[in-house]
C-alpha positions, 0 to 999 in steps of 0.5 A, spaced: 453 449 498 459 453 495 466 453 498 466 459 504 470 465 501 476 465 505 479 472 508 484 472 502 479 471 497 475 476 500 480 481 500 482 480 493 475 480 491 474 487 494 480 490 491 478 488 484 471 490 485 473 497 488 478 498 482 473 496 477 468 501 480 473 507 480 475 505 473 468 506 471 467 512 475 473 516 473 471 514 465 464 517 466 466 523 470 471 525 465 467 524 459 462 529 463 467 534 464 467 534 471 473 538 475 478 534 478 476 535 485 469 532 483 473 526 480 477 525 486 472 526 492 467 522 488 472 516 488 474 517 495 467 517 497 464 511 493 470 507 494 469 507 501 462 506 501 463 500 497 468 497 501 464 498 508 458 495 505 461 489 502 465 488 509 458 489 513 455 483 508 461 478 508 464 479 515 459 483 519 462 482 526 469 485 524 471 492 525 474 497 519 479 502 519 479 506 513 482 513 511 475 515 509 472 514 515 472 517 523 476 512 527 471 507 530 475 506 536 471 499 537 477 496 533 482 497 539 478 491 542 476 487 536 480 481 534 479 482 527 480 489 524 480 490 516 485 496 514 483 499 508 485 505 503 479 505 498 483 510 494 491 510 495 493 516 490 487 520 490 491 525 486 493 520 481 486 518 480 484 525 478 489 525 472 485 521 467 492 519 464 495 516 470 495 509 472 499 509 479 494 509 484 491 503 488 486 500 492 488 497 499 484 491 503 488 488 509 485 484 515 489 484 521 489 480 527 493 481 533 496 487 530 499 483 524 496 483 517 494 476 515 490 477 509 490 482 504 490 485 497 492 491 493 489 492 486 492 497 481 485 498 477 488 502 471 492 497 469 488 491 471 492 488 476 491 485 483 496 482 488 493 478 494 496 474 499 493 467 497 495 465 492 501 469 493 505 473 487 511 469 485 518 472 487 520 478 483 526 476 478 533 478 479 535 485 477 543 485 475 543 493 474 544 498 480 538 498 485 532 501 483 528 505 488 521 508 487 520 515 490 515 520 491 514 524 484 514 531 488 518 530 494 523 524 494 524 522 502 531 523 505 532 516 507 531 514 500 536 519 498 541 516 503 540 509 501 541 510 493 547 514 495 550 508 499 548 503 494 549 506 488 542 506 486 537 510 482 531 513 484 524 512 480 518 517 481 512 514 482 505 515 485 501 512 490 504 508 496 501 501 493 503 503 486 510 503 489 510 497 493 507 493 487 513 495 483 517 492 487 513 486 487 513 486 480 520 486 479 520 493 476 524 496 482 528 493 488 527 498 494 521 502 496 523 506 502 519 511 505 519 516 512 516 522 514 508 521 513 504 515 512 498 512 516 497 504 517 492 504 511 498 506 506 502 500 508 498 495 511 495 491 505 502 493 501 506 490 506 502 484 507 502 482 499 510 484 499 511 479 505 507 474 501 511 475 495 518 473 499 520 480 500 523 484 506 518 488 510 520 492 516 520 499 519 526 503 517 530 501 523 529 494 522 523 493 527 517 489 525 510 493 523 505 493 528 498 495 526 491 497 529 494 501 534 491 507 538 494 512 533 494 510 526 500 514 524 506 509 521 510 514 518 516 509 515 517 503 511 522 499 507 520 494 502 525 491 498 529 485 495 531 480 501 539 481 499 538 488 499 535 489 506 542 489 510 545 494 506 539 498 506 538 498 513 545 499 515 545 505 510 539 508 514 543 506 521 549 510 519 545 516 517 541 516 523 547 516 528 550 522 524 545 525 519 550 531 518 556 526 516 
């Protein structure tokens, strides 16, 4: 008998498999001249279907929370819950030249991510919790903060101003988080609009890589809650966590200063 596939290996396999499906799908639909909305909708639907079918086959007793499905409330009493974003950055996926979109696969036990993977399919990279990514190399210049392409959140502006940092626009949440894991950025701070599937796998992978992960008030993440709305996060190099959290605390106490 072959070795049993671990949860870490399964997460990585699903992230890579979904990513390859999406790369092939985008190429095919684009070559056919499909409109952007068709590319995006097909990507969301097919990626979700692939993941849930694979999980049903590999972990039939687990439950799933997916961005692309009606919430299965059985997850609230389940021991093991997979939290997935089949296509993180649908808008970027719909633009044939963009690579800043991702696939998120994470397993949560008792509210804590215990295994996960994030794939960046357009650049052929997948990051998992085991083997974990190496800690990113030190950066000598000003802190680099990854932010939304269209609406940089105020919390990122606050941290950038306090730390003398510079903001780098990027697409999906997974692409931003993995930019910190890869050493291409130093801080990913967000507030104002995310769900559990946006952050769960990126948080799992970033923590495995030795990065700081928390809410923007410094509190730990808790997943598989009745309401999956989880609007903020901070992923950063460990030495920047204290200054970043202090800047947010000062601003929260007096946002008009």
